[in-house]
C-alpha positions in Angstrom: 0.0 0.0 0.0 1.4 3.4 -1.0 1.9 6.2 1.6 -0.8 8.2 -0.1 -3.3 5.4 0.8 -2.3 5.7 4.5 -3.3 9.3 4.7 -6.7 11.0 4.3 -6.7 13.9 1.9 -8.8 17.0 2.7 -11.6 16.2 0.4 -14.8 17.6 1.8 -18.3 17.6 0.2 -20.5 20.4 1.3 -24.3 20.9 1.6 -26.8 23.0 3.4 -26.5 26.8 3.4 -23.2 28.4 2.3 -20.6 28.5 5.1 -20.3 32.3 4.9 -24.0 32.6 5.8 -24.1 29.9 8.4 -24.4 30.4 12.1 -24.0 26.6 12.7 -22.1 23.8 11.0 -22.7 20.1 11.0 -19.7 17.8 10.3 -21.0 14.5 9.0 -18.7 11.4 9.0 -19.6 8.4 6.9 -19.1 4.7 7.7 -16.8 2.1 6.3 -17.4 1.6 2.6 -19.5 4.7 2.5 -19.2 8.1 0.9 -19.6 11.7 1.9 -22.6 12.0 -0.3 -24.2 9.0 1.5 -24.0 10.6 4.9 -25.0 14.0 3.6 -28.3 12.5 2.3 -29.3 12.0 5.9 -29.5 15.7 6.4 -32.9 15.8 4.6 -34.3 14.0 7.7 -32.6 16.3 10.3 -33.6 19.7 11.7 -30.5 21.3 10.2 -32.1 23.6 7.6 -30.0 26.6 8.8 -26.7 24.7 9.0 -23.8 24.5 6.7 -23.0 20.8 6.1 -19.4 19.4 5.7 -18.8 15.7 5.0 -15.1 14.6 4.6 -14.4 11.7 2.3 -12.1 8.9 3.6 -9.4 7.6 1.3 -10.5 4.3 -0.1 -13.9 4.8 1.7 -12.6 3.7 5.1 -11.2 5.7 8.0 -9.1 2.8 9.3 -8.7 -0.8 8.1 -9.6 -3.0 11.1 -12.2 -3.2 13.7 -12.5 -0.2 16.1 -11.8 -2.7 18.9 -8.5 -3.9 17.3 -5.3 -2.8 19.1 -4.9 0.9 18.3 -1.5 0.5 16.6 -3.1 -1.9 14.1 -5.2 0.9 12.7 -2.3 3.3 12.4 -1.4 5.5 10.6 -4.9 5.8 9.2 -6.6 6.5 12.6 -4.2 9.4 13.5 -4.6 10.8 10.0 -8.4 10.7 10.3 -8.3 12.4 13.7 -5.9 15.1 12.3 -8.3 15.7 9.4 -11.1 16.4 11.8 -8.9 18.7 13.9 -8.0 20.6 10.8 -11.7 21.0 9.9 -12.5 22.4 13.3 -9.5 24.8 13.2 -10.5 26.0 9.8 -14.1 26.7 11.0 -12.9 28.5 14.1 -10.5 30.6 11.9 -13.6 31.6 9.8 -15.5 32.7 12.9 -17.5 29.6 13.7 -17.0 29.0 17.4 -16.8 25.4 18.7 -20.1 25.9 20.4 -21.7 26.2 17.0 -20.0 23.1 15.5 -22.0 19.9 15.6 -20.9 16.3 14.7 -22.7 13.3 13.4 -21.4 9.9 12.4 -22.6 6.4 11.5 -20.9 3.2 12.3 -17.1 3.6 11.7 -17.9 7.3 11.4 -19.7 7.3 14.8 -16.6 5.7 16.3 -14.3 8.3 14.8 -16.7 11.1 15.9 -16.7 9.9 19.5 -13.0 9.4 19.5 -12.3 12.8 18.2 -14.6 14.8 20.4 -13.5 13.0 23.5 -9.8 13.6 22.8 -10.7 17.2 22.2 -13.6 17.8 24.7 -15.0 21.3 24.8 -18.5 22.8 24.5 -19.6 21.8 21.0 -23.0 22.4 19.6 -23.8 18.7 19.9 -22.8 15.2 18.9 -24.8 12.4 17.3 -23.2 8.9 17.2 -25.3 6.2 15.5 -23.8 2.8 16.3 -20.3 3.5 17.6 -18.1 3.7 20.6 -14.6 4.9 21.7 -11.8 3.3 19.7 -9.2 0.7 20.9 -8.8 -2.8 22.1 -9.1 -1.2 25.5 -10.4 2.3 26.1 -7.3 4.5 26.6 -8.4 7.0 29.2 -5.1 8.8 29.0 -6.0 9.9 25.5 -9.0 12.0 26.6 -8.6 15.6 27.5 -10.9 18.6 28.2 -14.5 19.2 29.4 -17.7 19.0 27.4 -19.4 21.6 29.5 -22.8 20.2 29.0 -22.6 19.4 25.2 -25.6 17.3 24.3 -24.7 13.9 23.0 -27.0 11.2 21.6 -25.7 7.7 21.0 -28.0 5.1 19.4 -27.2 1.4 18.8 -28.6 -2.0 18.3 -28.3 -5.0 20.7 -26.9 -7.1 19.4 -24.8 -5.4 16.7 -22.4 -7.3 14.6 -19.6 -4.7 14.9 -20.3 -2.7 18.1 -20.8 -4.5 21.5 -23.4 -2.8 23.6 -20.9 -2.9 26.6 -18.6 -0.6 24.7 -21.5 1.8 24.0 -22.3 2.0 27.7 -18.6 2.4 28.7 -18.3 5.2 26.1 -21.4 7.0 27.4 -20.1 6.9 31.0 -16.7 8.3 30.0 -18.4 11.2 28.2 -20.6 11.8 31.2 -17.5 11.9 33.4 -16.3 14.7 31.1 -19.6 16.6 31.6 -21.4 15.7 28.4 -25.2 15.6 28.6 -25.4 12.0 27.2 -28.5 10.1 26.1 -27.8 6.6 24.9 -30.6 4.4 23.5 -30.3 0.7 22.7 -32.7 -0.8 20.2 -33.2 -4.6 20.6 -32.6 -6.4 17.3 -32.5 -3.3 15.2 -29.5 -4.4 13.1 -26.6 -2.3 11.7 -28.8 0.5 10.4 -30.4 3.8 11.4 -34.0 4.0 12.5 -36.6 6.8 12.7 -36.5 7.0 16.4 -32.8 7.8 16.3 -33.4 10.6 13.9 -36.2 11.9 16.1 -33.9 11.7 19.2 -31.1 13.5 17.4 -33.5 16.3 16.3 -35.0 16.7 19.7 -31.9 16.4 21.9 -29.1 17.8 19.7 -30.2 19.9 16.7 -33.1 21.7 18.5 -31.4 21.8 21.8 -31.7 25.6 21.9 -35.4 25.6 21.2 
């Protein structure tokens, strides 16, 4: 595999209202094998009509090659590259006058894992976080990696029990770590839902995260 395949280029697909007009921004992170366009299509179901939408595209359609519960070093350097890309996106937005309190994140599956890992390593008061079927990354959760304070950031985590990729125990452990860092976490487990997104998750995201100021 070439070095270029081990790094994620800054290829971002946009949607919603133009960034220069936006008061709020939603960063949408696709799952393994998915595309930026796939995850952007979810926005039609979300209460984000006044948001700018940014969806980065993973190189070769995957953020890291192995399970999110593989030893962390097995997923390097792809994982660090993906985390750096998200950090760059946030820094770019802040430089354009969008404060972190007005930046929101949403991810599905591998994208949910990456979302949770990024925000917990860089905890601050974000607009909100939606993680659909995901948990913190690593064979064991590395508490030493997590810095900062969420200061009440609303977080919704939805998952199936069972799920073929994400054990429910990891979801509960993740939710508790975010709570310890002062996130306002709601996790909801759907029995036998399968590896997908359901309408109730969309409703919860809209109520708890995207309309949190209403």
